[in-house]
C-alpha positions as CSV (number, residue, x, y, z in Angstrom):
1,G,266.8,58.1,12.6
2,W,270.4,58.8,13.4
3,R,273.0,56.5,15.0
4,L,276.2,57.4,16.7
5,S,278.7,54.8,18.0
6,V,281.7,55.5,20.3
7,R,284.3,52.8,20.7
8,D,287.3,52.6,23.1
9,T,290.0,50.2,23.8
10,G,290.0,50.6,27.6
11,I,289.5,48.3,30.6
12,G,286.1,47.1,29.5
13,I,283.0,46.5,31.6
14,P,281.9,43.1,33.1
15,P,278.4,42.0,32.2
16,Q,277.2,42.1,35.8
17,A,277.9,45.8,35.9
18,H,275.9,46.8,32.8
19,D,272.7,47.2,34.8
20,R,274.1,50.1,36.8
21,L,276.1,51.9,34.1
22,F,273.5,54.6,33.7
23,A,272.7,55.2,37.3
24,P,273.9,58.6,38.7
25,F,277.1,58.6,40.7
26,A,277.7,54.9,39.8
27,Q,281.2,53.5,39.0
28,V,282.0,49.9,38.0
29,D,284.6,49.8,40.6
30,A,285.6,52.2,43.4
31,A,289.2,52.1,42.2
32,T,288.0,53.6,38.9
33,T,287.4,57.0,40.6
34,R,290.7,56.9,42.4
35,H,292.7,56.1,39.3
36,Y,290.8,57.9,36.5
37,G,288.8,60.5,38.3
38,G,285.1,61.3,37.5
39,T,281.9,61.1,39.4
40,G,279.9,58.5,37.5
41,L,277.5,61.1,36.1
42,G,278.5,61.1,32.4
43,L,276.5,58.1,31.2
44,A,273.6,59.1,33.4
45,I,273.4,62.5,31.7
46,V,273.7,61.0,28.2
47,H,271.0,58.4,29.0
48,R,268.5,61.1,30.1
49,I,269.3,63.3,27.1
50,V,268.8,60.5,24.6
51,K,265.6,59.4,26.3
52,R,264.2,62.9,26.1
53,M,265.0,62.9,22.4
54,G,263.0,59.7,22.0
55,G,266.0,57.5,21.4
56,G,267.9,54.8,23.1
57,I,271.5,53.8,24.2
58,T,273.2,50.4,24.1
59,V,276.5,49.1,25.3
60,D,278.7,46.2,24.0
61,S,281.8,45.5,26.1
62,A,284.4,42.9,26.9
63,V,286.7,43.1,29.9
64,G,290.3,44.0,28.9
65,V,289.3,44.7,25.3
66,G,287.1,47.8,25.4
67,S,283.5,49.1,25.0
68,T,281.2,50.4,22.3
69,F,278.4,52.7,23.2
70,A,275.7,53.4,20.6
71,I,272.9,55.9,20.6
72,T,270.0,56.1,18.2
73,V,267.7,59.2,18.0
74,P,265.0,60.2,15.6
75,L,265.9,63.5,13.9
76,H,263.6,65.5,11.6
77,P,264.3,68.5,9.4
78,T,263.6,71.9,11.0
79,N,263.7,75.5,10.1
80,P,266.8,77.6,11.0
81,P,266.5,79.3,14.4
82,V,265.4,82.9,14.3
83,K,268.3,85.2,15.5
84,T,267.4,87.3,18.5
85,P,269.2,90.2,20.2
86,L,271.8,89.0,22.8
87,Q,270.6,88.9,26.3
88,R,272.6,89.7,29.4
89,G,275.2,87.0,29.9
90,A,275.6,86.3,26.2
91,T,279.0,86.2,24.6
92,A,279.1,89.6,22.8
93,P,282.8,90.6,22.5
94,N,283.7,93.7,24.4
95,A,287.4,94.6,24.7
96,Q,286.7,97.2,27.4
97,R,285.8,94.5,29.9
98,A,288.4,91.9,28.8
99,L,289.7,89.8,31.7
100,R,292.7,87.6,32.1
101,I,291.3,84.2,33.0
102,L,293.0,80.9,33.9
103,I,291.3,77.6,33.3
104,V,292.4,74.5,35.2
105,D,290.8,71.3,33.9
106,D,292.2,67.9,33.1
107,H,289.8,67.3,30.2
108,A,290.9,68.8,26.9
109,V,287.4,69.1,25.5
110,N,286.2,71.1,28.6
111,R,289.2,73.4,28.4
112,T,288.6,74.0,24.7
113,V,284.8,74.7,25.1
114,L,285.3,77.1,28.0
115,A,288.2,78.9,26.3
116,R,286.1,79.5,23.2
117,H,283.2,80.9,25.1
118,L,285.5,83.3,27.0
119,E,287.6,84.3,24.0
120,R,284.4,85.1,22.0
121,A,283.5,87.4,24.9
122,G,286.8,89.3,24.4
123,H,288.6,87.7,27.4
124,C,292.3,86.6,27.4
125,V,292.4,83.0,28.4
126,E,295.1,80.4,29.3
127,A,294.2,76.8,30.0
128,V,296.3,74.2,31.9
129,E,295.6,70.5,32.5
130,D,296.4,69.9,36.1
131,G,296.4,71.4,39.6
132,L,300.1,71.6,40.0
133,I,300.6,73.7,36.9
134,G,297.5,75.7,37.8
135,C,299.0,76.6,41.2
136,E,302.3,77.6,39.6
137,R,300.6,79.8,37.0
138,A,298.4,81.4,39.7
139,A,301.5,82.2,41.8
140,E,302.7,84.4,38.9
141,G,299.7,86.7,39.6
142,G,297.8,89.0,37.3
143,W,294.7,86.9,36.9
144,A,291.3,88.4,37.2
145,L,289.6,85.0,37.6
146,I,290.3,81.2,37.8
147,L,287.9,78.5,36.6
148,M,288.8,75.4,38.6
149,D,287.7,71.9,37.9
150,C,287.0,70.2,41.2
151,R,287.7,66.6,40.2
152,M,291.2,66.0,38.7
153,P,293.6,63.1,39.1
154,G,296.5,63.9,41.3
155,R,296.1,67.3,42.8
156,D,292.4,68.0,42.6
157,G,290.7,71.4,42.5
158,Y,290.1,71.5,46.2
159,E,293.7,71.0,47.1
160,T,294.8,73.4,44.4
161,T,292.5,76.1,45.7
162,R,293.8,75.7,49.2
163,S,297.4,76.0,47.9
164,I,296.5,79.2,46.0
165,R,294.9,80.7,49.1
166,Q,298.3,80.2,50.9
167,L,300.2,82.2,48.3
168,P,301.5,85.7,49.1
169,A,299.1,88.5,48.3
170,P,297.8,89.5,45.8
171,A,298.0,86.2,44.1
172,C,296.1,84.5,46.9
173,D,293.1,86.8,46.5
174,V,292.1,85.8,42.9
175,P,288.4,84.9,42.6
176,I,288.0,81.2,41.9
177,I,284.9,79.6,40.4
178,G,284.6,75.8,41.1
179,L,283.3,73.6,38.3
180,S,281.9,70.2,39.1
181,A,279.3,67.6,38.1
182,D,278.4,67.2,41.8
183,V,275.0,68.8,42.2
184,T,274.6,68.2,45.9
185,A,274.6,70.8,48.6
186,A,277.5,68.9,50.2
187,G,279.5,69.2,47.0
188,R,279.0,73.0,46.9
189,Q,279.9,73.4,50.5
190,R,283.1,71.4,50.0
191,A,284.1,73.8,47.3
192,L,283.4,76.9,49.4
193,D,285.2,75.4,52.4
194,A,288.3,74.9,50.2
195,G,288.3,78.6,49.4
196,M,286.4,78.9,46.1
197,N,284.2,82.0,45.7
198,H,281.5,80.5,43.5
199,Y,280.4,77.0,42.3
200,L,278.9,76.0,39.0
201,T,277.6,72.6,38.0
202,K,278.5,70.8,34.7
203,P,277.5,71.0,32.0
204,I,278.4,74.6,32.2
205,Q,275.7,76.9,30.8
206,P,277.4,80.0,29.1
207,A,274.7,82.4,30.3
208,V,275.2,81.3,33.9
209,L,279.0,81.5,33.6
210,F,278.9,85.0,32.2
211,D,276.3,86.2,34.8
212,T,278.7,84.8,37.5
213,I,281.6,86.7,35.9
214,D,279.5,89.9,35.9
215,H,278.8,89.4,39.7
216,I,282.6,89.1,40.3
217,E,283.4,92.2,38.2
218,E,280.8,94.1,40.1
219,G,282.3,93.0,43.4
220,S,279.0,91.4,44.5
221,H,278.2,87.9,45.7
222,I,275.8,85.3,44.5
223,E,273.0,85.1,47.1
224,E,272.5,81.9,49.1
225,G,270.4,79.4,47.2
226,S,271.1,80.9,43.7
227,V,273.6,78.1,43.0
228,A,270.8,75.6,43.3
229,A,268.8,77.5,40.7
230,M,271.8,77.2,38.3
231,V,271.7,73.4,38.4
232,P,270.3,72.1,35.1
233,P,266.9,70.6,35.5
234,L,268.2,67.4,33.8
235,L,270.3,66.7,36.9
236,T,267.9,67.6,39.6
237,E,265.3,65.0,38.8
238,A,265.3,61.8,40.9
239,G,266.2,58.5,39.3
């Protein structure tokens, strides 16, 4: 087997809260969401992935000291994957369809992963860490697309999108794809009401992202109900 431990020196978790750590949309304290952001889905997703791999996850925490999360999974040697031709939506670089894309996301890892996918596809990418900077960069114009994280401390993606839609043309007309861990219909509707053109759920699947970009380039719209089909099966199961 294989064991991975992640330790932090954060606020810690009281023992009475351990039993709901892995429940979807659960937070130890409501103030956590207001102060740090997040939806309470991270540990729920990890828990389900680890269970499907036949492993387990444990937590050891002390309030005011920090927490240690450990996962164990059985891993076995496998043969290298067979390379197949790239399908539609894959990341084959093509300078002829290079787009200038702005990423607005407070998480550095998310920004890096998205930027790598887009740059490998030949796009020109800039990534910023908060909504205020995102709005300022959007106001400069020249963007073909903005990828907007919905949940950010301070000015979130919804408020940032509304501010962009109030900019003078043509900056106000840039297509915006909302990115969120909220898989509910209400979450999608909130993004669309804020002025976003499309809505993708995390973790972002590269093929879905590139198909959405293709729709935007073609000037077409994703049909009603197709966003639900984009939700990873892992997140749509009850429990």
